[in-house]
C-alpha positions in Angstrom: 23.7 99.8 122.7 20.4 100.4 121.4 21.0 104.2 120.7 23.8 103.4 118.3 21.4 100.7 116.1 19.1 102.5 114.2 18.7 99.9 111.6 22.0 100.1 110.1 23.1 96.7 111.6 20.3 94.8 110.0 20.9 96.5 106.5 24.5 95.3 106.9 23.6 91.8 107.5 20.8 91.9 104.8 23.6 93.1 102.2 26.2 90.4 103.5 24.1 87.7 104.7 26.6 84.8 104.5 30.0 86.1 105.5 32.5 83.1 105.8 33.2 83.4 109.5 35.9 80.7 109.5 37.9 83.4 108.1 37.5 85.6 111.0 41.0 85.6 112.5 40.5 87.7 115.5 37.7 89.3 117.8 37.1 93.0 118.2 39.2 93.1 121.3 42.1 91.5 119.7 42.1 93.3 116.9 42.6 96.6 118.8 45.1 95.1 120.8 47.2 93.8 118.1 46.3 96.4 115.5 44.6 94.2 113.1 41.5 94.7 110.7 38.3 92.9 111.8 37.1 91.3 108.5 36.0 88.3 106.7 35.6 87.1 103.3 32.8 87.5 101.2 32.9 85.7 97.8 36.2 85.8 97.7 36.7 89.5 99.1 38.0 91.1 102.3 34.8 93.0 103.9 35.4 94.6 107.2 32.6 93.5 109.6 30.5 95.9 111.6 31.1 95.5 115.1 27.6 94.7 116.8 26.3 92.4 114.2 25.8 88.5 114.6 29.3 88.4 113.3 31.0 90.1 116.2 31.6 89.2 119.9 33.3 90.8 122.8 32.3 94.4 121.8 35.2 96.6 123.4 32.9 99.9 123.2 29.4 100.7 124.6 28.4 101.5 121.1 27.8 99.3 117.8 28.1 99.9 114.3 31.6 100.9 113.8 34.6 99.1 112.3 38.1 98.1 113.1 40.9 98.8 110.5 44.4 98.2 111.8 43.4 98.3 115.4 41.7 101.8 115.1 38.1 102.5 115.4 36.3 103.8 112.1 32.7 105.1 111.6 31.0 105.4 108.3 28.9 108.5 107.6 25.3 107.8 106.6 24.8 109.5 103.3 22.1 111.8 102.4 20.4 110.7 99.3 17.8 113.0 97.6 14.8 111.2 95.8 14.7 113.1 92.6 11.5 114.6 91.2 10.8 114.7 87.7 12.1 118.6 87.6 14.1 120.7 89.4 15.7 124.0 88.7 16.9 124.2 85.2 16.4 120.3 85.0 13.6 118.2 83.8 13.6 114.4 83.6 11.9 112.4 80.9 10.4 109.0 81.1 13.0 107.4 78.8 15.6 108.2 81.4 17.0 111.3 79.6 17.0 114.9 81.1 17.1 118.3 79.8 19.2 121.0 81.3 18.8 124.8 80.9 22.2 126.6 80.0 20.8 130.1 79.2 17.5 131.3 77.8 18.3 130.1 74.2 20.6 127.3 75.0 19.6 123.7 76.5 21.3 120.1 76.4 19.7 116.7 76.5 21.8 114.2 78.2 20.8 110.7 77.4 22.8 107.3 77.7 25.9 109.2 78.8 26.1 111.6 75.7 25.4 115.3 75.4 23.2 116.8 72.5 22.0 120.2 71.6 18.3 120.5 72.5 15.5 123.3 71.8 11.7 123.4 72.6 9.7 120.9 70.7 7.6 121.7 67.6 4.5 121.3 69.9 5.6 123.8 72.6 2.2 125.4 73.1 1.3 121.9 74.8 3.7 123.1 77.3 1.6 125.7 78.6 -1.9 125.6 79.9 -4.5 128.1 80.7 -3.3 131.0 83.0 0.3 130.3 82.1 0.5 133.7 80.2 4.4 134.4 81.5 5.3 130.9 80.6 3.6 131.2 77.0 5.2 134.7 76.5 8.8 133.2 77.5 8.3 130.2 75.1 7.2 132.2 72.2 10.4 134.6 72.3 12.5 131.2 72.5 10.5 130.0 69.3 11.0 133.3 67.5 14.9 134.1 68.3 16.3 130.6 68.8 19.1 129.9 66.3 18.7 125.9 66.8 16.0 124.1 65.1 13.2 123.0 67.3 13.1 119.3 68.5 10.8 116.5 67.6 7.2 116.4 68.7 6.7 115.4 72.3 3.5 113.4 72.9 4.2 112.2 76.5 2.0 114.1 78.7 4.2 113.6 81.8 7.4 114.7 79.9 5.4 118.0 78.9 4.5 118.3 82.6 8.1 118.4 83.6 9.0 120.9 80.9 6.4 123.0 82.0 7.3 122.6 85.9 11.1 123.2 85.1 10.2 126.5 83.2 7.8 127.9 85.7 10.6 127.0 88.4 13.1 128.6 86.6 11.1 131.8 85.6 10.3 132.2 89.5 6.6 131.4 88.8 6.3 128.6 91.7 8.7 127.4 94.2 10.6 124.1 94.1 8.6 121.5 95.9 10.1 119.8 99.0 11.6 116.4 98.2 12.1 112.9 99.7 15.1 111.7 101.0 16.7 108.5 102.5 20.0 107.6 104.1 22.3 105.1 102.5 24.1 103.5 105.4 27.4 101.7 105.9 26.1 98.2 104.7 24.9 99.7 101.2 27.7 101.9 100.6 30.1 98.9 101.1 27.9 96.6 98.8 28.4 99.2 95.9 32.1 99.0 96.4 32.1 95.4 96.5 29.9 94.9 93.4 32.4 97.3 91.4 35.4 95.2 92.7 36.8 98.1 94.8 39.0 97.4 97.8 36.9 98.3 101.0 39.9 98.1 103.5 41.8 100.5 101.5 38.9 102.8 101.2 38.8 103.1 104.8 42.6 103.6 105.2 42.9 106.3 102.5 39.3 107.9 103.1 38.9 107.4 99.1 35.3 106.0 98.3 34.0 105.8 94.8 30.3 104.9 95.0 28.5 104.5 91.6 25.1 105.2 92.6 25.9 108.2 94.7 28.1 110.7 92.7 30.9 112.9 94.1 31.3 111.3 97.2 34.0 113.4 99.2 34.0 111.8 102.7 32.5 108.4 104.0 34.6 107.1 106.7 36.2 109.0 109.8 38.4 108.1 112.8 36.4 107.9 116.3 38.0 109.9 118.7 36.7 108.4 121.9 36.9 111.5 123.8 33.4 110.5 125.6 30.2 108.4 124.9 28.4 111.2 123.0 31.4 111.5 120.9 31.1 107.7 120.0 27.3 108.0 120.1 27.0 110.7 117.5 30.1 109.4 115.1 27.6 106.4 114.2 24.6 108.9 113.8 26.3 111.7 111.8 24.9 112.4 108.0 26.8 113.9 105.5 25.9 114.9 101.6 27.6 113.3 98.7 28.8 116.4 97.5 31.7 118.7 97.9 30.6 120.4 101.5 32.1 123.8 100.9 29.9 124.3 97.4 26.4 123.3 99.3 23.8 125.9 98.6 22.0 127.9 101.4 18.8 125.7 100.6 20.4 122.6 101.0 22.3 123.4 104.4 18.9 124.1 106.1 16.5 121.6 107.9 13.2 121.7 106.0 9.9 120.6 107.3 10.0 117.3 105.9 13.1 116.5 108.1 11.7 117.9 111.3 11.5 115.0 113.7 14.2 113.4 111.8 17.2 115.6 111.6 18.4 117.6 114.6 18.2 121.6 113.6 20.7 122.3 116.2 23.8 120.1 115.9 26.0 120.8 113.0 29.6 122.4 112.6 30.0 125.8 112.6 31.8 128.1 110.1 32.0 126.8 106.4 30.6 123.6 107.1 27.5 124.7 108.8 24.5 122.6 107.6 26.7 120.2 105.5 26.9 117.7 108.3 23.6 116.7 110.3 22.4 114.1 112.8 20.0 111.9 113.4 17.4 112.7 116.4 17.2 110.7 119.4 15.4 107.3 119.1 15.2 107.7 115.2 15.2 104.5 113.6 15.3 103.6 109.6 13.2 101.4 107.5 15.3 98.2 106.8 13.5 97.0 103.5 12.1 98.5 100.6 8.3 98.6 100.6 6.8 96.7 97.5 3.9 98.6 95.9 0.5 96.8 95.7 -1.7 97.2 92.4 -3.8 100.2 92.8 -7.1 101.6 90.9 -6.7 103.9 87.8 -7.5 107.4 88.7 -6.6 111.2 88.3 -3.5 111.2 90.8 -0.2 110.8 89.0 2.4 108.8 90.9 6.3 109.5 90.7 7.7 106.5 92.6 11.3 106.7 93.6 12.0 109.0 91.0 10.0 107.3 88.1 6.5 107.9 86.9 4.6 104.6 87.4 0.8 105.9 86.3 -2.1 107.4 87.6 -4.4 105.9 90.3 -7.4 107.0 92.2 -6.2 106.9 95.3 -2.9 106.5 97.4 -4.1 105.6 101.0 -2.4 102.6 101.0 1.0 104.4 100.9 0.7 106.9 103.6 1.8 104.5 106.5 4.5 102.8 104.5 6.2 105.5 102.3 7.1 109.1 102.4 4.7 111.5 100.4 4.9 114.7 98.9 2.0 116.2 96.9 2.5 118.8 94.1 -0.4 119.9 92.1 -1.7 116.6 91.0 1.5 114.7 91.2 2.3 112.4 94.4 6.0 111.9 94.5 6.4 108.9 96.8 9.5 107.1 98.4 9.4 103.4 99.2 13.1 102.5 99.5 15.0 101.3 102.6 16.8 104.0 104.4 13.8 106.3 105.2 13.8 107.6 108.9 11.0 107.3 111.2 11.7 110.0 114.0 9.5 110.9 117.2 12.2 113.2 118.8 13.1 117.0 117.8 16.7 116.7 119.0 19.7 114.5 119.0 21.2 112.9 122.0 23.9 115.6 122.5 21.3 118.6 121.8 19.0 116.9 124.3 21.8 117.4 127.0 21.3 121.1 127.0 19.4 122.5 130.1 16.8 125.1 129.5 17.4 124.7 125.8 14.6 127.1 124.6 16.4 129.8 126.6 19.5 129.5 125.1 20.6 131.5 122.0 20.7 128.8 118.9 24.2 129.9 118.0 25.5 129.1 121.5 23.6 125.8 121.4 25.3 124.8 118.3 28.9 125.4 119.8 27.9 123.3 122.8 26.9 120.4 120.9 30.2 120.6 119.6 32.2 121.2 122.6 30.3 118.3 124.5 31.6 115.6 122.4 35.0 117.0 122.8 34.9 117.1 126.3 36.9 114.6 128.3 34.7 112.2 131.4 36.3 113.0 134.5 37.1 110.2 136.9 35.3 109.7 140.1 35.1 107.3 142.8 31.2 107.4 142.4 29.3 106.0 139.5 27.1 108.8 138.1 24.5 107.7 135.7 21.7 109.4 133.8 18.7 107.6 132.6 16.9 109.0 129.3 14.5 106.3 129.1 16.3 104.1 126.5 19.6 105.7 127.0 22.3 104.8 129.7 25.5 106.4 130.2 27.7 108.3 132.4 27.3 111.9 133.5 29.8 114.2 131.7 29.2 117.4 134.0 29.1 118.3 137.6 27.3 121.2 139.5 29.4 124.2 140.7 29.0 127.4 142.3 29.9 130.4 140.1 30.7 133.8 140.6 30.6 136.6 137.9 33.0 139.2 139.0 36.8 140.2 138.1 39.8 138.8 139.8 42.8 141.0 139.4 42.6 140.5 135.6 43.1 136.7 135.6 39.7 136.1 134.4 39.6 138.7 131.3 37.8 137.5 128.2 37.4 133.8 128.4 39.8 133.2 131.4 38.8 130.9 134.2 39.7 131.5 137.9 39.0 128.0 139.8 40.0 126.6 143.4 42.2 124.0 144.1 39.3 121.8 145.3 37.9 122.0 141.6 41.2 121.3 140.3 41.4 118.0 142.3 37.8 116.7 141.5 38.2 117.2 137.9 41.1 114.6 137.4 41.3 112.4 134.3 43.6 109.4 133.4 46.2 109.2 130.8 46.7 105.9 129.8 49.8 104.0 128.3 49.8 100.4 126.6 53.0 98.6 126.0 52.5 95.2 123.7 55.2 93.0 122.8 55.1 90.0 120.2 58.7 89.8 120.9 60.2 87.6 123.7 60.4 89.3 127.0 63.1 87.9 129.3 62.6 90.3 132.4 60.2 92.6 134.0 61.3 95.4 136.0 58.4 96.4 137.7 55.4 94.9 139.5 51.5 95.7 139.6 50.4 98.5 141.5 53.8 100.1 141.5 54.6 103.7 140.7 57.1 104.5 137.5 58.6 107.8 136.7 59.6 108.9 133.1 62.5 107.1 132.0 62.5 104.1 134.4 63.4 100.5 132.8 59.8 98.5 132.6 61.1 95.4 130.7 63.7 93.9 128.7 63.2 92.0 125.3 65.1 89.7 123.1 65.4 90.5 119.6 67.6 88.3 117.4 67.0 90.7 114.3 68.9 93.9 115.9 72.7 94.1 116.3 72.0 94.8 120.1 69.8 91.7 120.9 68.9 92.7 124.6 66.6 95.9 124.5 65.4 97.6 127.4 61.9 99.5 127.2 61.9 102.7 128.9 58.6 104.4 130.4 57.6 107.4 128.3 55.7 109.3 131.4 55.3 108.9 135.1 52.0 106.5 136.2 51.1 103.8 138.2 51.3 100.2 136.8 47.7 98.7 136.8 48.0 95.8 134.7 50.8 93.1 133.5 49.7 89.9 131.4 52.6 87.8 130.4 51.3 85.7 127.5 50.9 87.6 125.3 52.7 90.3 126.6 51.0 93.6 128.0 51.6 96.2 130.3 49.2 99.0 131.3 50.1 102.4 133.0 47.8 104.9 134.5 48.5 108.5 135.0 46.0 110.5 136.9 45.9 114.2 136.3 44.2 117.2 138.0 43.0 120.2 136.1 46.0 122.3 135.4 46.4 126.0 134.2 45.9 125.9 130.2 43.1 123.5 130.4 39.6 124.3 128.9 36.3 124.1 130.4 32.6 124.7 129.1 29.3 124.9 130.5 26.3 122.8 129.2 25.2 126.1 127.7 28.2 126.6 125.3 30.1 129.1 127.5 33.8 128.0 127.4 36.8 129.3 129.1 40.7 128.4 129.7 41.9 128.2 133.4 44.3 130.9 134.1 44.6 130.7 137.6 44.2 128.3 140.5 43.6 129.6 143.9 44.4 127.6 147.2 42.2 129.8 149.4 39.2 131.3 147.5 37.0 133.8 149.0 33.8 132.3 151.0 30.5 133.2 151.2 28.9 134.5 154.5 27.5 131.3 155.1 31.1 129.4 154.9 30.1 127.9 151.9 33.1 127.6 149.4 33.3 129.6 146.0 34.4 126.8 143.3 34.8 128.9 140.3 
């Protein structure tokens, strides 16, 4: 389970160090069977427990870092949090916590302590300009001459003047916006923010309505896990979303930038309108789980913006380099020392690493493949195939077949596939039916390993609350009875199905198709080697 523990488990335990374990009623397996919530009390509030922490035992899945709500498994998206600089396009942040926003050339707003005011360039606006800023000087002089608002008071703080200078230069296109530091807010931090603001976390999972105070405009946090295969579960834990409306994200925010390389996968993302709005951690990436405490430094000329706030000018920042993320811009050092920073040593995610000959694939096709691989269903085989990627052990999802590129009487037009009967038999999968009863079972009509058809009587229960107290339960579909447990009652039926016409298949290169015909006697090679597809 190491591939799904990238530091979020330790962060959860740090935020909730003393959960009342005596209030845990069910194990994770029991919560899934009886459709309960795996939770405990923390200072009087119900907190869902992250499976994989010290509070959980008997993990039913091969992954960790998820939650069980009413018997369903949920993952919490890691939220991408920008560490703001002291300026950006149309905005300058002052040292007193206020900010100036450009509306147009002659109109500006000042936001301070939750209120909005009209703002204009200061009386000493010439201090904003430096030697060589001719374009900026001409721009500010026009504002000074034609603006209908009175000029603001004198700004003496040199850092505030620098923020205004950078904001105007960026807005005028004189400079490009520098990169920004970022970190991930994991499930523990998001849930703790909900807790201290007295919000019901269990209801947030059920309704998918999260209100996180320090991350604004959060539109999607928790998602239901699909359990198609192990890759689907792994990537649902390692998913990253932005705390904004996805459809309104800019093209620049959707791209993977240089400072995100070896941290976020540049290939795996949804296609269509949501492209770039959801990203994934690279393989073996880890998070810093604690904030770094800044030591005392010698005064100097390098101005340091630490986690979005100016802390002074220092002679050297060498002591920061190994422990923090640093971006240099002119004589400023933008430093992030908060937890959630990513330490990555790979280029691609687990799913993208599965693509063979990746650099010979079209990039768009590789993106399609990462999406389709997570939706594929593991086939059942009497042999256990495994792949070993140093720290990652899981069932293999694919199989090698001989493929012929040729027409076949119109059956393989467009994305259609023609396969042999042997392939359809090889690719079988199991549909599972589970019957759990809390009422009294008075008679069982089936035995273990017996075969049942749709509509067969399985068992009879006694329910005194109904008019007809004796109720028969019928099979919903055919299959083989693989398990019967009497106390508490549980009956499991497996139905093994072969590939059929209409099923969808895909290659590891993202080439997908729908089965249109199954041949009993496909053509042979000269060497009598059967042509499977």
